[in-house]
C-alpha positions in Angstrom: 12.7 31.1 47.0 8.4 32.1 47.6 7.0 31.1 44.1 4.7 34.6 43.9 7.4 37.0 45.0 8.3 38.7 42.3 4.1 38.1 41.3 3.1 41.9 39.2 -0.2 41.1 40.0 -1.5 44.0 43.1 -4.2 42.3 43.3 -4.7 40.1 46.2 -7.1 38.2 44.6 -5.5 37.8 41.3 -2.7 36.7 42.7 -4.5 33.3 44.7 -6.7 33.2 41.2 -3.2 32.7 39.7 -2.2 29.9 42.6 -5.7 28.7 42.8 -5.0 28.2 38.8 -1.6 26.5 39.3 -2.8 24.8 42.2 -5.0 22.8 39.8 -2.5 22.2 37.2 -0.5 20.4 40.9 -4.1 18.1 41.5 -5.0 17.5 37.8 -1.3 16.2 37.6 -1.4 14.5 41.1 -4.7 12.4 40.4 -4.4 12.1 36.9 -2.7 8.7 36.3 -1.0 9.1 32.9 -2.9 7.1 30.4 -5.6 9.5 30.8 -3.4 12.6 29.4 -4.2 13.6 26.3 -2.2 16.0 23.8 -5.1 18.5 24.5 -4.9 18.4 28.6 -0.7 18.6 28.6 -1.3 22.0 26.5 -4.4 23.1 28.1 -1.3 22.7 31.4 1.1 24.5 29.4 -0.6 27.7 28.6 -2.3 28.0 32.5 2.2 27.5 33.3 2.6 30.2 30.9 0.1 33.0 31.4 1.1 32.0 35.0 4.3 32.6 34.6 3.8 35.9 32.7 2.6 37.5 36.0 5.9 36.5 37.3 5.0 33.8 38.7 8.2 31.6 39.3 6.8 27.9 37.9 9.9 26.5 36.8 10.4 23.9 39.0 6.9 22.4 37.7 8.7 23.3 33.8 10.4 19.9 33.8 9.1 17.2 34.5 5.2 18.6 32.4 8.5 18.4 29.8 9.7 15.0 30.9 5.3 14.1 30.6 5.0 15.6 27.4 8.0 13.6 26.1 6.6 10.8 27.3 3.7 11.0 26.2 4.8 11.5 23.1 7.1 8.3 23.0 4.0 6.9 24.3 2.1 7.9 20.8 4.9 7.4 18.1 5.0 3.5 20.3 1.5 3.3 19.7 2.2 4.5 15.9 5.3 2.6 15.8 2.6 -1.1 17.1 0.3 -0.5 14.8 2.1 0.0 11.9 3.9 -3.9 13.1 0.5 -5.0 13.8 -0.3 -3.9 10.0 3.4 -5.2 8.4 2.1 -8.5 10.1 -0.2 -9.2 8.3 1.4 -7.9 4.9 3.4 -9.5 5.5 1.5 -12.5 6.0 -1.3 -12.4 3.6 2.2 -12.2 0.7 4.1 -15.0 2.3 0.6 -17.2 1.5 0.0 -15.6 -1.8 4.1 -17.1 -3.1 3.0 -20.3 -1.0 -0.1 -20.2 -3.2 2.2 -19.1 -6.3 5.2 -21.7 -5.5 2.8 -24.4 -5.8 1.4 -23.4 -9.2 5.0 -22.6 -10.5 5.5 -26.7 -9.4 2.5 -27.6 -11.0 3.7 -26.4 -13.9 6.7 -27.7 -13.9 5.1 -31.1 -12.8 3.1 -30.3 -16.4 6.3 -29.8 -18.7 8.0 -31.7 -17.0 5.4 -34.7 -18.2 4.9 -32.5 -21.6 8.4 -32.7 -22.0 8.4 -36.6 -21.7 5.4 -37.0 -24.1 7.5 -34.8 -27.1 11.1 -37.1 -26.4 8.2 -40.3 -27.4 6.7 -38.7 -30.4 10.1 -37.9 -31.2 12.1 -41.3 -30.2 8.0 -42.3 -32.1 9.1 -40.6 -34.5 13.1 -41.8 -35.9 11.5 -45.5 -35.7 9.0 -44.6 -38.3 11.2 -42.3 -40.1 13.9 -45.6 -40.1 10.9 -47.8 -41.0 10.1 -46.1 -44.0 13.4 -46.0 -45.2 14.4 -49.4 -45.2 10.4 -50.0 -47.1 12.0 -47.5 -49.6 15.7 -49.0 -49.7 13.3 -52.4 -50.6 10.9 -51.0 -52.7 13.8 -49.2 -54.9 15.6 -52.9 -54.6 13.0 -54.3 -55.7 11.6 -52.2 -59.0 15.5 -52.2 -59.7 15.3 -56.1 -60.3 11.9 -56.0 -62.3 
């Protein structure tokens, strides 16, 4: 089937202009690398196709590959967004890991200090018990001597 067989345009020059626009789109697609495509460029190509279709020029053969290019572009954009988020999360994870490590070290230090303090408290209690026992012995001896005299 011929591309412009059902074209509504009466003027041969207008028909030629529309076909030139279509050729320009095809050349753009052939000579523009995928990495150089932009969302605006893809949108513009779709707009040209819509205009050409409005003149009843058949471009259905170009729609499928262009839709695939557009979908691929969207997927690449999503991938780049996800990769940027991944890098951000990796950085955040590393930061939180370092913070956790620091806090764990701090906690270990505090636990060591607490263990030392508990040991001192236990020694002080033992010393107090010894002193109270000695005092009790002295008090008994004092009472015993005082009752004799």
